[in-house]
C-alpha positions in Angstrom: 25.0 -28.7 9.7 27.8 -28.1 8.0 31.3 -27.0 9.7 31.6 -24.3 7.1 28.0 -22.8 7.9 28.7 -22.8 11.6 31.9 -21.2 11.1 30.4 -18.3 9.3 29.2 -16.8 12.6 32.1 -17.4 15.1 32.7 -15.2 17.6 28.9 -14.4 18.2 28.2 -13.3 21.4 25.3 -15.3 23.4 23.5 -15.5 26.5 22.3 -18.7 27.9 19.1 -18.2 30.4 17.7 -21.5 32.6 17.0 -22.1 36.0 18.2 -25.8 35.4 22.0 -25.1 35.8 23.5 -28.0 34.4 21.3 -27.6 31.3 22.4 -23.8 31.1 26.1 -24.9 31.7 26.1 -27.9 28.8 24.4 -25.7 26.4 27.0 -23.0 26.9 29.7 -25.4 26.7 28.2 -26.9 23.5 27.8 -23.3 21.9 31.5 -22.6 22.5 32.6 -25.9 20.8 30.9 -24.6 17.7 32.6 -21.5 18.1 30.3 -18.7 19.5 31.4 -16.8 23.1 28.7 -17.9 25.5 28.0 -16.7 29.3 25.2 -19.0 31.0 22.9 -17.5 33.5 21.2 -20.0 36.2 18.2 -18.0 37.1 15.9 -15.2 35.6 17.2 -12.4 38.0 21.0 -13.1 36.8 20.0 -13.3 33.6 18.4 -9.6 33.3 21.3 -8.4 35.2 24.1 -9.9 32.5 21.7 -7.9 30.0 21.8 -4.8 31.9 25.8 -5.1 32.2 26.6 -6.4 28.7 25.1 -6.6 25.3 24.6 -10.0 23.3 23.9 -10.7 19.5 21.7 -13.5 20.8 19.8 -14.5 23.9 18.4 -18.2 24.3 15.9 -18.1 27.7 14.0 -20.9 29.2 10.3 -19.6 29.1 9.4 -21.0 32.7 11.4 -20.2 35.6 10.7 -18.7 38.8 10.7 -15.5 39.8 11.7 -13.5 36.6 10.5 -15.6 33.5 11.4 -15.6 29.6 8.3 -13.2 29.4 10.5 -10.9 31.7 13.0 -11.3 29.3 11.1 -10.5 26.4 9.6 -7.5 27.7 13.3 -6.5 28.9 14.8 -6.8 25.5 11.6 -5.2 23.7 12.1 -2.0 25.7 16.1 -1.9 26.0 17.3 -4.0 23.1 15.2 -4.5 20.4 17.6 -5.5 17.7 18.9 -8.7 19.9 17.1 -11.6 18.8 15.3 -14.2 21.7 14.9 -17.9 21.4 12.7 -19.4 23.8 13.1 -22.9 25.1 10.6 -24.6 27.4 9.6 -28.1 29.2 6.2 -26.5 29.3 4.8 -26.3 25.9 1.5 -24.7 25.1 -0.4 -23.3 22.3 -1.0 -20.3 24.2 2.3 -19.6 25.5 4.1 -20.2 21.8 1.3 -17.7 20.6 2.1 -15.0 23.2 5.9 -15.8 22.4 5.7 -15.4 19.0 3.4 -11.9 19.3 6.7 -10.6 21.4 8.4 -11.1 18.2 10.8 -14.1 19.5 12.9 -15.3 16.6 12.2 -19.1 17.3 10.3 -21.5 20.2 11.4 -24.8 20.8 10.4 -27.4 23.1 12.3 -29.5 25.6 13.8 -32.0 25.3 15.5 -30.8 21.8 18.4 -32.1 19.9 21.4 -29.6 20.1 21.5 -29.7 16.1 17.9 -28.3 16.1 19.1 -25.4 18.7 22.3 -25.1 16.6 20.2 -24.8 13.2 18.1 -22.4 14.8 20.9 -19.9 15.8 22.2 -20.3 12.6 19.0 -18.8 11.1 18.6 -16.3 13.1 22.1 -14.9 12.4 21.7 -15.4 8.5 18.5 -13.3 8.9 20.5 -10.6 10.6 23.0 -10.7 8.3 20.5 -10.4 5.4 18.9 -7.7 7.1 21.9 -5.6 7.5 22.7 -6.2 3.6 19.5 -5.0 2.7 20.2 -1.9 5.1 23.5 -1.1 3.6 21.5 -1.6 0.0 18.9 0.7 1.0 21.7 3.3 2.1 23.7 2.8 -1.1 20.5 3.4 -3.2 19.1 6.3 -1.5 22.4 8.2 -1.1 25.2 6.6 -3.5 23.1 6.4 -6.4 20.1 9.0 -6.1 22.2 11.6 -5.1 24.3 11.8 -7.9 21.7 10.9 -10.3 19.8 13.8 -9.1 22.8 15.9 -9.7 23.0 14.6 -13.3 19.1 15.5 -13.9 19.9 19.0 -12.5 22.7 19.8 -14.8 20.6 18.2 -17.9 17.8 20.7 -17.4 20.1 23.4 -17.0 21.5 22.6 -20.6 18.3 21.9 -21.8 16.9 25.2 -20.9 20.2 27.0 -22.2 19.4 29.6 -25.1 22.8 28.5 -26.2 21.6 24.8 -27.0 18.3 26.0 -28.6 19.3 24.6 -32.1 22.2 22.3 -31.5 21.7 18.3 -30.9 22.9 18.9 -27.4 19.5 19.8 -26.4 18.3 16.6 -27.8 21.0 14.7 -25.7 20.2 16.6 -22.4 16.4 15.8 -23.0 17.4 11.7 -23.3 19.6 12.2 -20.1 16.4 14.0 -18.3 14.2 11.1 -19.4 16.2 8.3 -18.4 17.2 9.7 -15.1 13.5 10.4 -14.1 13.1 6.7 -15.0 15.8 5.4 -12.8 15.2 8.1 -9.8 11.4 6.9 -9.9 12.2 3.2 -9.9 14.6 3.7 -6.9 12.1 5.9 -5.2 9.4 2.8 -5.8 11.9 0.3 -4.5 12.7 2.1 -1.3 8.9 2.9 -0.6 8.3 -0.8 -1.3 11.0 -1.3 1.5 9.4 0.5 3.9 5.9 -1.0 3.3 7.7 -4.3 3.8 9.4 -3.1 7.0 5.9 -1.7 8.3 7.4 1.6 8.4 5.2 3.6 5.4 3.8 6.0 8.2 2.5 9.4 6.5 3.0 12.6 7.9 0.0 14.7 7.1 0.4 18.3 6.4 -1.7 20.8 4.4 -1.0 20.1 0.6 -2.4 21.0 -2.8 -3.1 18.0 -5.0 -3.2 20.1 -7.9 0.2 21.4 -7.4 1.4 17.6 -7.1 -0.2 16.7 -10.2 1.4 20.0 -12.2 4.7 19.0 -10.9 4.1 15.4 -12.0 3.1 16.6 -15.3 5.9 19.2 -15.6 8.4 16.1 -14.8 6.9 14.2 -17.8 6.3 16.7 -20.2 9.2 15.7 -22.5 7.7 12.3 -22.9 4.2 14.0 -23.7 6.0 16.3 -26.0 7.6 13.3 -27.9 4.2 11.3 -28.0 2.1 14.5 -29.3 0.1 13.9 -26.0 -2.6 16.5 -25.2 -3.0 17.3 -21.5 -6.2 18.5 -20.4 -6.9 19.7 -16.6 -9.9 20.2 -14.6 -9.0 21.1 -11.3 -12.3 22.0 -8.9 -11.9 24.1 -5.9 -11.6 22.2 -2.7 -13.9 24.0 0.0 -11.9 22.4 3.1 -8.3 21.9 4.3 -6.8 18.7 2.4 -4.0 16.7 4.6 -1.8 14.5 3.4 2.0 13.2 3.5 3.5 15.8 0.4 6.5 13.4 -0.3 4.7 10.0 -0.4 1.6 11.5 -2.2 3.6 13.1 -4.6 5.1 9.8 -5.1 2.0 8.0 -5.8 1.1 10.8 -8.2 4.2 10.7 -10.3 3.9 6.8 -10.6 0.2 7.2 -12.0 1.1 10.3 -14.5 4.3 8.1 -15.5 2.3 5.3 -16.1 0.0 7.4 -18.4 2.9 8.7 -20.2 4.3 4.7 -21.1 0.9 3.6 -22.1 -0.9 6.4 -24.1 -0.5 5.9 -27.8 0.7 8.6 -29.8 -1.3 11.8 -30.5 -3.8 10.5 -27.5 -4.9 12.2 -24.5 -4.3 12.5 -20.9 -6.7 14.4 -18.5 -6.0 15.3 -14.9 -8.9 15.8 -12.6 -9.2 16.9 -8.9 -12.6 17.2 -7.5 -14.0 17.4 -3.8 -16.5 14.9 -2.4 -19.4 15.2 -0.4 -18.3 13.3 2.9 -14.9 15.5 2.8 -12.9 13.0 0.8 -10.8 14.2 -2.4 -10.9 12.1 -5.6 -7.9 12.6 -7.9 -8.0 11.2 -11.2 -5.4 10.4 -13.9 -7.0 9.1 -17.5 -5.3 8.6 -20.5 -7.1 7.6 -23.8 -6.5 5.2 -26.6 -5.8 2.1 -24.6 -8.1 -0.7 -22.9 -7.3 -2.6 -19.7 -8.8 -6.0 -19.3 -11.4 -6.4 -17.0 -9.4 -9.2 -15.0 -6.7 -7.0 -14.6 -8.3 -4.0 -13.0 -7.6 -5.1 -9.5 -4.4 -7.4 -10.1 -2.7 -4.5 -11.6 -1.8 -3.1 -7.9 -0.3 -6.4 -7.0 3.5 -6.4 -6.4 5.3 -6.9 -9.5 2.2 -7.4 -11.5 2.0 -6.0 -14.9 -0.6 -5.6 -17.4 -0.5 -8.0 -20.6 -0.6 -4.7 -22.6 2.8 -3.6 -21.0 4.8 -6.2 -22.9 7.5 -4.3 -24.6 7.2 -1.6 -22.2 10.2 -0.8 -19.6 9.0 -1.2 -15.7 9.6 -3.1 -12.5 5.9 -3.7 -11.7 6.2 -1.9 -8.3 4.8 1.4 -9.2 1.2 0.6 -9.2 1.6 -1.4 -5.8 3.4 1.5 -4.4 0.5 3.8 -5.2 -2.0 1.4 -3.4 0.2 1.0 -0.6 0.3 4.9 -0.1 -3.3 5.4 -0.5 -3.9 2.8 2.0 -1.5 4.6 4.3 -3.6 7.5 4.3 -6.9 5.8 4.7 -7.7 6.1 1.2 -8.8 3.7 -1.9 -7.5 3.5 -5.2 -9.5 2.3 -8.4 -8.8 1.3 -11.8 -11.5 1.5 -14.4 -11.4 0.8 -18.3 -14.0 1.6 -20.6 -14.7 3.9 -23.9 -11.3 3.5 -24.7 -9.9 5.2 -21.4 -8.3 4.0 -18.5 -8.6 5.8 -15.2 -6.9 5.6 -12.1 -8.6 7.4 -9.2 -7.5 8.0 -5.6 -10.0 8.7 -3.1 -8.5 10.4 0.1 -9.8 11.4 3.4 -9.3 15.0 3.7 -8.0 14.5 7.5 -6.3 11.1 7.4 -6.1 9.4 10.8 -2.7 8.7 11.9 -1.5 6.5 14.5 0.1 8.1 17.4 
């Protein structure tokens, strides 16, 4: 490791816990020489007490110690300081202990004897990952607040201008429509990116409540109405009554439906047709279908199209991030449902099949 890389994290606070007192103190001295602020605990109980009294950026602990061992340290961090990473070192390596340590989300697992550079490299990787996660969190905050909020305001004012009678015969109305279309596209892309980030972090947890699928579709169709009008696309609706209460996370399901409707608006040729259908199924599930005519999806792409960043060959020349349909599948699966793509007879149909009462993990 270069000294330049090492100095990136100077001043980070590290706690070393090992009941081999000489090793604990030696490690502490070496780490201080690398620029870290280090405390050494020569027993498990002393390590726990240090953790109760102070906060650290990283803990390095032996796995096997008398009384309080490395697993006790893991459990304490999991309960009281989940953000603090742990590197486990042990002279009694076994596959079982390694697996258990990894299940506890240990940052790294190092066996004795080890070269100090190996440990230092592990420490730097842990801190680099923390830095990346902080940057990612800052980016998520910027996208959701500093960018999306002003865009939403721009969209709102453009809608006011577009609806104003004064601009009815004026080019201003056309300019407002262009602003609306592009604002909606960017907001949709931001929502997809933010939803995908929640998926990657394992935080996509639906909060089901009674919703109307037909109302969510109508909302998505309304938001895309300018695109349909521009391409002279006919929209037909077939909403069948649902004889039971349907629950879903309104925001997430709305995002999934909006992605499919937006997809239809993009790829439906001029003068063709889009159909929106809602139908109950016998097993108290609901099928939501958005179909568009005038285009065919190759059979081998009907499943791969839902993969992250995957785009159909027919989408070349059309703007898109490749996240929209991946987000649709993640949202559907989070509700305990399935999503299907079927292409035949010059139609492409996307169907969400969702349980009326999705199970939610407590």
